[in-house]
C-alpha positions as CSV (number, residue, x, y, z in Angstrom):
1,X,77.2,-54.7,-83.9
2,X,73.9,-53.0,-83.1
3,X,72.3,-54.5,-86.2
4,X,73.4,-58.0,-85.3
5,X,72.0,-57.7,-81.8
6,X,68.5,-56.9,-83.1
7,X,68.1,-60.4,-84.5
8,X,70.4,-62.4,-82.2
9,X,68.6,-65.6,-80.9
10,X,65.6,-65.0,-83.1
11,X,64.2,-66.8,-86.1
12,X,65.7,-64.2,-88.4
13,X,69.2,-64.8,-87.0
14,X,71.5,-66.9,-89.3
15,X,75.2,-67.1,-90.0
16,X,74.7,-66.2,-93.7
17,X,72.7,-63.2,-92.8
18,X,75.2,-61.9,-90.4
19,X,78.0,-62.5,-92.9
20,X,76.1,-60.5,-95.5
21,X,75.6,-57.6,-93.1
22,X,79.3,-57.6,-92.4
23,X,80.1,-57.4,-96.1
24,X,77.6,-54.5,-96.5
25,X,79.1,-52.6,-93.6
26,X,82.6,-53.0,-94.9
27,X,81.5,-52.0,-98.4
28,X,79.6,-48.9,-97.2
29,X,82.6,-47.7,-95.1
30,X,85.0,-47.9,-98.0
31,X,85.6,-44.8,-100.1
32,X,86.5,-46.5,-103.5
33,X,84.3,-49.6,-103.6
34,X,80.9,-47.7,-104.1
35,X,82.5,-45.8,-107.0
36,X,83.6,-49.1,-108.7
37,X,80.1,-50.5,-108.3
38,X,78.6,-47.3,-109.8
39,X,80.9,-47.7,-112.8
40,X,80.0,-51.4,-113.3
41,X,76.3,-50.6,-113.2
42,X,76.7,-47.8,-115.6
43,X,78.7,-50.0,-117.9
44,X,76.0,-52.7,-118.0
45,X,73.4,-50.1,-119.0
46,X,75.3,-47.9,-121.4
47,X,78.3,-49.9,-122.7
48,X,82.0,-49.5,-122.7
49,X,82.5,-46.3,-124.8
50,X,80.0,-44.2,-122.8
51,X,81.4,-45.5,-119.5
52,X,85.0,-44.5,-120.5
53,X,83.7,-41.1,-121.5
54,X,81.6,-40.5,-118.4
55,X,84.1,-41.8,-115.7
56,X,87.5,-41.8,-117.5
57,X,88.2,-45.4,-116.4
58,X,90.2,-47.5,-118.9
59,X,88.5,-50.5,-120.5
60,X,90.8,-53.2,-118.9
61,X,90.1,-51.7,-115.5
62,X,86.4,-51.9,-115.9
63,X,86.5,-55.6,-117.0
64,X,88.9,-56.4,-114.2
65,X,86.5,-55.0,-111.6
66,X,83.6,-57.0,-113.2
67,X,85.7,-60.2,-113.1
68,X,86.6,-59.7,-109.5
69,X,83.0,-59.3,-108.6
70,X,82.0,-62.4,-110.6
71,X,84.7,-64.5,-109.0
72,X,83.4,-63.6,-105.6
73,X,79.8,-64.5,-106.6
74,X,78.7,-60.9,-106.6
75,X,79.9,-60.1,-103.1
76,X,80.4,-56.3,-102.9
77,X,83.5,-56.7,-100.7
78,X,85.3,-57.9,-103.8
79,X,85.4,-54.3,-105.0
80,X,87.2,-53.1,-101.9
81,X,90.8,-52.2,-103.0
82,X,93.4,-54.8,-101.7
83,X,96.4,-53.8,-99.7
84,X,99.4,-52.8,-101.9
85,X,101.9,-53.6,-99.1
86,X,104.5,-56.1,-100.0
87,X,104.0,-59.7,-98.7
88,X,107.6,-60.0,-97.6
89,X,108.7,-56.8,-96.0
90,X,112.3,-56.0,-95.4
91,X,113.6,-56.8,-92.0
92,X,116.2,-54.7,-90.0
93,X,119.2,-57.0,-89.6
94,X,121.7,-55.8,-86.9
95,X,124.4,-57.7,-85.1
96,X,123.1,-58.7,-81.7
97,X,126.4,-57.4,-80.1
98,X,125.6,-53.9,-81.4
99,X,122.1,-54.0,-79.8
100,X,123.5,-55.2,-76.5
101,X,126.2,-52.4,-76.6
102,X,123.5,-49.7,-77.2
103,X,121.4,-51.0,-74.4
104,X,124.3,-51.1,-72.0
105,X,125.5,-47.6,-73.0
106,X,122.0,-46.0,-72.7
107,X,121.5,-47.6,-69.4
108,X,124.4,-45.7,-68.0
109,X,124.2,-42.6,-70.1
110,X,121.0,-41.4,-71.7
111,X,122.4,-40.1,-74.9
112,X,121.0,-40.0,-78.4
113,X,122.2,-41.4,-81.8
114,X,124.5,-38.5,-82.6
115,X,126.7,-39.0,-79.5
116,X,126.5,-42.8,-79.7
117,X,127.7,-42.9,-83.3
118,X,131.5,-42.2,-82.8
119,X,131.6,-44.5,-79.7
120,X,129.8,-47.2,-81.6
121,X,132.2,-46.8,-84.6
122,X,135.2,-47.5,-82.4
123,X,133.5,-50.5,-80.7
124,X,132.6,-52.0,-84.1
125,X,136.1,-51.3,-85.5
126,X,137.6,-53.3,-82.6
127,X,135.3,-56.2,-83.3
128,X,135.8,-56.0,-87.1
129,X,132.1,-55.6,-87.9
130,X,130.3,-52.9,-89.9
131,X,129.1,-50.0,-87.8
132,X,125.4,-48.9,-88.3
133,X,124.6,-45.4,-89.6
134,X,123.3,-42.7,-87.4
135,X,119.8,-43.1,-88.7
136,X,119.9,-46.9,-88.1
137,X,121.0,-46.3,-84.5
138,X,117.9,-44.2,-84.1
139,X,115.7,-46.9,-85.5
140,X,117.3,-49.5,-83.2
141,X,116.6,-47.3,-80.1
142,X,113.0,-46.8,-81.2
143,X,112.1,-50.3,-82.4
144,X,113.9,-52.1,-79.6
145,X,112.4,-49.7,-77.1
146,X,115.8,-48.9,-75.6
147,X,114.3,-46.0,-73.7
148,X,115.4,-46.2,-70.0
149,X,113.8,-44.3,-67.2
150,X,116.5,-44.0,-64.5
151,X,117.0,-41.8,-61.5
152,X,113.6,-40.1,-61.9
153,X,114.4,-38.8,-65.4
154,X,111.7,-39.0,-68.0
155,X,112.5,-39.7,-71.7
156,X,110.0,-38.4,-74.2
157,X,108.6,-41.6,-75.7
158,X,105.1,-41.3,-77.1
159,X,104.4,-45.0,-76.7
160,X,105.3,-44.9,-73.0
161,X,102.9,-44.3,-70.0
162,X,105.6,-41.9,-68.7
163,X,105.6,-39.8,-71.9
164,X,103.8,-37.0,-70.1
165,X,104.3,-35.9,-66.5
166,X,101.0,-35.1,-64.8
167,X,101.0,-31.5,-63.6
168,X,100.5,-30.7,-60.0
169,X,97.2,-28.8,-60.2
170,X,97.4,-27.8,-56.5
171,X,100.4,-25.5,-57.1
172,X,99.6,-24.6,-60.7
173,X,99.0,-20.9,-61.2
174,X,96.0,-20.3,-63.5
175,X,96.6,-16.6,-64.1
176,X,99.7,-14.4,-64.5
177,X,100.2,-12.6,-61.1
178,X,100.4,-8.9,-60.9
179,X,103.0,-8.2,-58.2
180,X,102.6,-4.9,-56.2
181,X,106.3,-4.7,-55.2
182,X,109.7,-5.7,-56.5
183,X,111.2,-9.1,-56.1
184,X,108.6,-11.3,-57.9
185,X,110.7,-13.2,-60.5
186,X,109.3,-15.3,-63.4
187,X,111.7,-17.8,-64.9
188,X,111.3,-19.8,-68.1
189,X,113.5,-21.7,-70.6
190,X,113.7,-21.2,-74.4
191,X,115.2,-23.8,-76.7
192,X,117.1,-22.5,-79.7
193,X,118.7,-24.2,-82.7
194,X,121.7,-22.5,-84.3
195,X,123.9,-24.2,-87.0
196,X,122.5,-27.6,-86.1
197,X,123.3,-27.1,-82.4
198,X,120.8,-26.9,-79.5
199,X,121.1,-24.2,-76.9
200,X,118.9,-23.5,-73.8
201,X,118.3,-19.9,-72.8
202,X,117.0,-19.5,-69.3
203,X,115.3,-16.1,-68.8
204,X,114.3,-14.3,-65.6
205,X,111.9,-11.3,-65.6
206,X,110.8,-8.9,-62.9
207,X,107.7,-7.2,-64.4
208,X,107.4,-4.6,-61.6
209,X,111.1,-3.6,-61.8
210,X,111.3,-3.9,-65.6
211,X,114.4,-6.1,-65.1
212,X,115.3,-9.0,-67.3
213,X,118.3,-11.4,-67.3
214,X,119.1,-14.3,-69.6
215,X,122.0,-16.8,-69.8
216,X,122.6,-19.7,-72.3
217,X,123.5,-23.3,-71.5
218,X,124.5,-26.3,-73.5
219,X,122.4,-28.7,-71.5
220,X,119.3,-28.4,-69.3
221,X,119.4,-29.8,-65.8
222,X,119.1,-28.8,-62.1
223,X,122.8,-27.9,-61.8
224,X,122.5,-25.3,-64.5
225,X,119.3,-24.0,-63.0
226,X,121.1,-23.6,-59.7
227,X,124.0,-21.9,-61.5
228,X,121.5,-19.5,-63.2
229,X,120.0,-18.5,-59.8
230,X,123.4,-17.7,-58.4
231,X,124.2,-15.5,-61.4
232,X,120.7,-13.9,-61.1
233,X,121.3,-13.0,-57.4
234,X,124.6,-11.3,-58.4
235,X,123.2,-9.1,-61.1
236,X,119.8,-8.3,-59.6
237,X,119.7,-4.5,-58.9
238,X,118.4,-4.9,-55.3
239,X,120.6,-6.8,-52.9
240,X,118.7,-9.8,-51.4
241,X,115.6,-8.4,-53.1
242,X,114.4,-11.6,-54.7
243,X,111.3,-12.7,-52.7
244,X,109.3,-15.1,-55.0
245,X,110.4,-17.2,-57.9
246,X,107.8,-18.6,-60.3
247,X,108.6,-21.4,-62.8
248,X,106.7,-23.7,-65.2
249,X,107.7,-26.7,-63.1
250,X,110.1,-27.9,-65.8
251,X,112.5,-30.8,-65.2
252,X,115.4,-28.4,-64.7
253,X,113.6,-26.7,-61.8
254,X,112.2,-29.9,-60.2
255,X,115.7,-30.9,-58.8
256,X,115.7,-28.0,-56.4
257,X,117.4,-24.6,-57.1
């Protein structure tokens, strides 16, 4: 664009000149087209046998590149590889009733394809239609953007403006504190996969007291975080000794514990 602007509205400016510049820019940015031009130029100077020996390109390929260049009146963009994608791509065909059912179900319960599969099988069986596979359910959720955001919950969708929650920099702790007395608790959550099942392990550590407590949960929410705090208060060595609780502001701790 900068090259075009140099000659815009001057005597040197012309449509043909601008088109030629566009072709040169496209040619120079491509990785394969300059190599093809180099092979063609070498072939014109040294012949077919030496070109095959020097570059290892088959004879039919060399003449095909030359023909493509001649058909385009010597335009260098003719050497740019064409897209190999099929002209008629396969389309995902799904019964509209299935899509409507998934939308309605995920609007009430934010569950994934694994939990939707058995429920959808029963629904399709009652209608007498074929039930989609688990992978196809995931594609439907992604391609149809069935990613609700209800009751303040944030679903991790990379294409959504809500994919990342902005941190509160006013309350964010930059360095790990060094407590001088007991009762300063740091809490964090670890996600583990065992035999294809996800488990959440909430950990609490008192660095000064050298005390640590962990408890596993099947799901991660504010109710389980509150339950963890109740258990922590029961097993903490000092009665009513918890003074400060530090978390990473995860969603399970944002509902109030």
